[in-house]
C-alpha positions as CSV (number, residue, x, y, z in Angstrom):
1,X,-7.6,9.8,-41.5
2,X,-7.5,6.2,-40.1
3,X,-9.1,5.0,-36.8
4,X,-5.8,5.0,-35.0
5,X,-5.1,8.6,-35.8
6,X,-8.7,9.6,-34.7
7,X,-8.3,7.8,-31.4
8,X,-5.0,9.5,-30.7
9,X,-6.6,12.9,-31.2
10,X,-9.7,12.3,-29.0
11,X,-7.9,12.7,-25.7
12,X,-6.6,16.1,-26.8
13,X,-10.0,17.0,-28.0
14,X,-11.6,16.0,-24.7
15,X,-9.1,18.1,-22.7
16,X,-9.6,21.2,-25.0
17,X,-13.3,20.7,-24.9
18,X,-13.4,20.9,-21.1
19,X,-11.0,23.8,-21.0
20,X,-13.3,25.8,-23.3
21,X,-16.6,24.7,-21.8
22,X,-15.8,25.3,-18.1
23,X,-15.7,29.1,-18.4
24,X,-18.4,29.1,-21.2
25,X,-20.9,27.4,-18.9
26,X,-20.4,30.2,-16.3
27,X,-21.4,32.7,-19.0
28,X,-24.3,30.6,-20.2
29,X,-25.7,30.2,-16.6
30,X,-25.2,33.9,-16.1
31,X,-27.1,34.8,-19.3
32,X,-30.0,32.6,-18.4
33,X,-29.5,30.4,-21.5
34,X,-28.4,27.4,-19.5
35,X,-30.9,25.1,-17.8
36,X,-31.1,21.5,-16.7
37,X,-32.4,19.9,-19.8
38,X,-29.8,21.7,-21.9
39,X,-27.1,20.2,-19.8
40,X,-28.1,16.6,-20.6
41,X,-26.4,16.5,-24.0
42,X,-23.2,17.7,-22.3
43,X,-23.4,14.9,-19.8
44,X,-23.7,12.3,-22.6
45,X,-20.7,13.8,-24.4
46,X,-18.6,13.9,-21.3
47,X,-19.4,10.3,-20.5
48,X,-18.6,9.2,-24.0
49,X,-15.3,11.0,-23.9
50,X,-14.5,9.1,-20.7
51,X,-15.1,5.7,-22.3
52,X,-13.7,6.5,-25.8
53,X,-10.8,8.7,-25.0
54,X,-10.3,8.5,-21.2
55,X,-10.5,12.3,-21.1
56,X,-10.8,14.8,-19.6
57,X,-10.0,12.9,-16.4
58,X,-8.9,15.8,-14.1
59,X,-9.2,13.7,-10.8
60,X,-7.1,10.9,-12.3
61,X,-4.5,13.4,-13.6
62,X,-4.2,15.0,-10.2
63,X,-3.7,11.6,-8.7
64,X,-0.8,11.0,-11.1
65,X,0.7,14.3,-10.1
66,X,0.4,13.4,-6.4
67,X,1.9,10.0,-7.0
68,X,4.7,11.5,-9.1
69,X,4.0,9.2,-12.1
70,X,6.2,10.9,-14.6
71,X,6.1,7.8,-17.0
72,X,2.6,8.8,-17.9
73,X,2.7,12.5,-17.4
74,X,6.0,13.1,-19.1
75,X,6.1,16.4,-21.1
76,X,2.4,16.9,-20.6
77,X,2.8,17.8,-16.9
78,X,2.8,21.7,-17.5
79,X,-0.2,21.3,-19.8
80,X,-2.1,19.2,-17.2
81,X,-1.3,21.6,-14.4
82,X,-2.4,24.5,-16.5
83,X,-5.7,22.7,-17.3
84,X,-6.3,21.9,-13.6
85,X,-5.7,25.6,-12.9
86,X,-8.2,26.7,-15.5
87,X,-10.9,24.5,-13.9
88,X,-10.0,26.0,-10.5
89,X,-10.3,29.6,-11.8
90,X,-13.7,28.7,-13.4
91,X,-14.9,27.4,-10.1
92,X,-13.8,30.6,-8.4
93,X,-15.7,32.6,-11.0
94,X,-18.9,30.6,-11.1
95,X,-19.0,27.3,-9.3
96,X,-18.2,23.7,-10.2
97,X,-19.0,23.7,-13.9
98,X,-16.3,21.1,-14.6
99,X,-17.7,18.7,-12.0
100,X,-21.3,19.4,-13.1
101,X,-21.2,18.7,-16.8
102,X,-17.6,18.1,-18.1
103,X,-16.0,15.4,-15.9
104,X,-16.7,11.9,-17.3
105,X,-16.9,10.4,-13.8
106,X,-19.4,13.0,-12.6
107,X,-21.4,12.6,-15.9
108,X,-21.8,8.9,-15.5
109,X,-23.1,9.4,-11.9
110,X,-25.4,12.2,-12.9
111,X,-26.9,10.1,-15.6
112,X,-27.3,7.1,-13.3
113,X,-29.0,9.3,-10.7
114,X,-31.8,9.9,-13.2
115,X,-32.6,6.2,-13.2
116,X,-33.4,6.2,-9.5
117,X,-34.1,8.5,-6.6
118,X,-30.6,9.5,-5.4
119,X,-31.5,10.8,-2.0
120,X,-29.6,8.6,0.5
121,X,-27.4,10.8,2.7
122,X,-28.7,14.0,1.1
123,X,-28.4,16.1,4.2
124,X,-25.1,14.6,5.4
125,X,-22.8,17.4,4.2
126,X,-20.7,17.5,7.3
127,X,-20.2,13.7,7.3
128,X,-19.4,13.4,3.6
129,X,-16.9,16.3,3.7
130,X,-15.2,14.6,6.7
131,X,-15.0,11.3,4.8
132,X,-13.6,13.1,1.7
133,X,-10.9,14.9,3.7
134,X,-9.9,11.6,5.3
135,X,-9.8,9.9,1.9
136,X,-7.7,12.9,0.6
137,X,-5.2,12.3,3.4
138,X,-4.9,8.7,2.4
139,X,-4.5,9.6,-1.2
140,X,-1.8,12.2,-0.4
141,X,0.1,9.9,1.9
142,X,-0.1,6.9,-0.4
143,X,0.9,9.0,-3.4
144,X,3.6,11.2,-2.0
145,X,5.2,8.7,0.4
146,X,4.6,5.4,-1.3
147,X,3.9,6.5,-5.0
148,X,0.7,4.5,-4.9
149,X,-2.1,5.4,-7.3
150,X,-5.2,4.9,-5.1
151,X,-7.7,5.8,-7.8
152,X,-6.0,3.2,-10.0
153,X,-6.4,0.6,-7.3
154,X,-10.1,1.5,-7.1
155,X,-10.5,0.7,-10.8
156,X,-11.2,4.1,-12.2
157,X,-9.0,3.6,-15.3
158,X,-10.1,-0.1,-15.7
159,X,-13.8,1.0,-15.6
160,X,-13.5,3.6,-18.4
161,X,-11.3,1.4,-20.5
162,X,-13.8,-1.4,-20.1
163,X,-11.1,-3.7,-18.8
164,X,-13.6,-6.3,-17.5
165,X,-10.8,-8.8,-16.9
166,X,-9.7,-6.8,-13.9
167,X,-11.4,-7.2,-10.5
168,X,-11.0,-3.4,-9.9
169,X,-13.3,-2.8,-12.9
170,X,-16.1,-4.2,-10.9
171,X,-15.1,-2.3,-7.8
172,X,-15.5,1.0,-9.6
173,X,-18.6,-0.2,-11.4
174,X,-20.2,-0.9,-8.1
175,X,-19.3,2.6,-6.9
176,X,-20.9,4.1,-10.0
177,X,-24.1,2.0,-9.7
178,X,-24.4,3.3,-6.1
179,X,-25.2,6.7,-7.7
180,X,-28.7,5.4,-8.4
181,X,-29.4,5.7,-4.7
182,X,-26.6,8.0,-3.4
183,X,-26.1,11.2,-5.4
184,X,-22.6,11.2,-6.8
185,X,-20.8,9.0,-4.3
186,X,-17.4,9.2,-5.9
187,X,-17.6,13.0,-6.1
188,X,-18.8,13.5,-2.6
189,X,-16.7,10.9,-0.8
190,X,-13.5,10.2,-2.8
191,X,-12.5,12.6,-5.5
192,X,-9.3,14.5,-4.5
193,X,-9.8,17.2,-7.1
194,X,-13.4,17.7,-5.9
195,X,-12.0,19.0,-2.6
196,X,-9.9,21.6,-4.4
197,X,-12.9,22.7,-6.5
198,X,-15.2,22.7,-3.5
199,X,-12.9,25.2,-1.7
200,X,-13.0,27.4,-4.8
201,X,-16.8,27.1,-5.3
202,X,-17.3,28.2,-1.7
203,X,-15.8,31.6,-2.7
204,X,-17.4,31.7,-6.2
205,X,-18.5,35.2,-7.4
206,X,-21.5,33.8,-9.3
207,X,-23.8,31.2,-7.8
208,X,-27.5,30.4,-7.4
209,X,-29.0,33.0,-5.2
210,X,-32.5,33.9,-3.9
211,X,-33.9,37.3,-4.7
212,X,-36.5,39.4,-3.0
213,X,-39.1,37.6,-5.1
214,X,-38.5,34.3,-3.2
215,X,-41.7,33.1,-1.4
216,X,-39.8,30.6,0.8
217,X,-41.8,27.7,-0.5
218,X,-38.9,25.3,0.1
219,X,-39.2,23.5,-3.3
220,X,-35.6,24.3,-4.2
221,X,-34.3,22.9,-0.9
222,X,-36.3,19.7,-1.3
223,X,-35.1,19.3,-4.9
224,X,-31.4,19.8,-4.2
225,X,-29.6,16.4,-4.0
226,X,-26.8,17.8,-1.8
227,X,-28.7,20.1,0.5
228,X,-27.0,23.2,-0.8
229,X,-30.1,25.3,-1.6
230,X,-30.8,26.8,1.8
231,X,-30.4,30.5,2.4
232,X,-26.7,31.0,3.4
233,X,-25.3,27.7,2.1
234,X,-21.8,28.2,0.7
235,X,-22.6,26.2,-2.5
236,X,-19.3,24.4,-2.1
237,X,-21.0,21.1,-2.9
238,X,-23.3,22.5,-5.6
239,X,-22.8,20.5,-8.8
240,X,-24.7,22.9,-11.0
241,X,-27.4,20.3,-11.8
242,X,-30.1,23.0,-12.1
243,X,-32.7,21.1,-10.1
244,X,-33.4,24.1,-7.8
245,X,-34.0,26.5,-10.7
246,X,-36.1,23.9,-12.5
247,X,-38.7,23.6,-9.6
248,X,-38.8,27.3,-8.6
249,X,-42.4,28.4,-9.1
250,X,-41.7,32.2,-9.2
251,X,-39.8,33.6,-12.2
252,X,-36.8,35.6,-11.0
253,X,-36.9,34.3,-7.4
254,X,-33.8,32.2,-7.9
255,X,-31.0,33.5,-10.1
256,X,-27.5,32.6,-11.0
257,X,-25.9,36.0,-10.1
258,X,-23.0,37.8,-8.5
259,X,-23.1,38.5,-4.8
């Protein structure tokens, strides 16, 4: 098989990979086999799939659906909508597994967050959600009314295709680099699909929960980069990074379980 054939298969592989892994990660977290360090290889694979195959790009595909870009979607529209639905159901079942380890955009930001101390705006959940809903309104109006691809203008595709000749490449690159100081800025401020999955995750059956063994030391709360580890938090903004479970000093005090 020549290189051209391999490259043509990779986007399909990326999409199928995410479809299979999204529900599988729910099962792995539930079984206790998943932990933060085991998620690192998944982040690397997701990032590489983004640059090599531009897949699985659920936020961008949703943007194409909103803008009605049938020249790109074509006959793949039912498949794409089916895939987006699978990720939504997985989020309803066990949180944002797609966002956490399978989305190339999220993976790049997660990896970059390891290079710094991404704590700026950590406790600003209300403000970041307000910004995201405002951005979503802009994306919907621009797409539905004017057929404008906002994410394209921001340089999402140019960045992952390494189109350095485009100014928008550097716009999106700057947004990604911001992840060193601000945890997942694209996910928390811009991503239209993230809004959909956040609403699903807020109703998730399985999530990180404290048990009666919790000693209220506060370590999980301080470790959480999105301030979602407090008792009673909806976990809508939980990206399944596993930092809370990693720092918990009491075995069994914090579990990924059903309510």
